[in-house]
C-alpha positions in Angstrom: -4.0 -13.3 -8.3 -2.6 -11.1 -5.9 -3.4 -7.1 -4.7 -0.4 -4.6 -5.8 -0.3 -0.8 -3.9 1.3 2.2 -4.5 2.2 4.5 -1.5 3.4 8.0 -1.4 5.9 8.9 1.5 6.4 12.5 2.6 8.4 14.2 5.4 8.0 17.5 7.2 10.6 20.0 6.9 8.7 22.3 8.7 6.6 21.9 11.9 3.4 20.8 12.7 2.1 24.9 13.3 3.8 25.0 9.9 4.1 22.2 8.1 6.4 22.1 4.6 5.4 18.5 3.2 8.6 17.0 0.9 7.7 13.9 -1.2 10.4 11.2 -0.8 9.2 8.6 -3.0 7.0 5.6 -2.5 6.8 2.1 -2.0 4.8 -0.8 -3.3 2.9 -3.6 -1.2 1.6 -6.9 -2.6 -1.3 -9.1 -1.1 -0.9 -12.4 -1.6 -3.4 -15.3 -0.7 -6.5 -13.9 -2.7 -6.9 -17.1 -4.3 -8.9 -17.8 -7.8 -11.9 -15.6 -9.0 -11.2 -12.2 -8.3 -13.8 -10.5 -10.0 -14.8 -7.9 -8.7 -11.9 -5.0 -9.3 -13.8 -1.8 -7.3 -12.5 -0.4 -4.5 -15.9 -0.8 -2.9 -15.4 -4.9 -3.0 -11.8 -4.5 -1.6 -12.2 -1.5 1.1 -11.9 -3.4 3.9 -8.9 -5.4 2.6 -7.2 -2.1 2.3 -8.4 -0.6 5.3 -6.3 -3.6 6.6 -3.1 -2.4 5.1 -3.6 1.0 5.5 -3.8 0.2 9.3 -0.5 -1.9 9.3 1.8 0.2 7.1 1.0 3.5 6.2 1.3 6.8 8.4 -0.3 9.8 9.7 2.6 11.8 11.9 3.4 15.3 12.6 6.6 14.7 10.5 5.8 12.0 7.8 2.6 10.2 5.9 2.4 7.9 3.3 -0.6 7.1 1.7 -2.4 5.0 -1.2 -2.0 6.2 -4.4 -3.0 3.6 -6.2 -3.6 -0.4 -6.7 -4.8 -2.9 -9.1 -5.1 -6.5 -9.2 -2.0 -8.7 -10.9 -1.2 -12.6 -11.9 0.9 -14.1 -9.2 4.0 -14.5 -11.4 3.6 -11.1 -12.9 6.5 -8.4 -11.7 5.2 -5.6 -9.8 7.9 -3.0 -9.5 11.6 -2.5 -11.0 14.3 -5.0 -10.3 16.4 -2.4 -8.6 13.2 -2.4 -5.9 11.9 -5.2 -3.6 8.3 -5.1 -2.8 6.7 -5.3 0.9 4.8 -9.0 0.6 1.7 -9.6 3.1 -0.8 -12.2 2.8 -4.9 -11.9 3.6 -4.2 -13.5 6.5 -0.7 -11.4 8.0 -2.9 -8.5 7.5 -6.4 -10.4 8.9 -3.8 -10.9 12.3 -3.9 -7.9 14.8 
């Protein structure tokens, strides 16, 4: 099993005092190495893993933001995005390494 997350990316076309956020698409991130027997499919059980991914890739600045909009589990061989898009892939070990 693998964890698939989708994000929303935004850019601020205003200022930090008067922001004007514009959606600019998003990205797909995949976390592999979950192993067999992923039974708990709720956010609470995987909150620590989602937090590690957030710390690694998500943005929260005055002029750009990226945040989680959806997540799900998929089989290891399942396609997770369109053919014209390439997901960024992490292992659990890579996320846990500081």
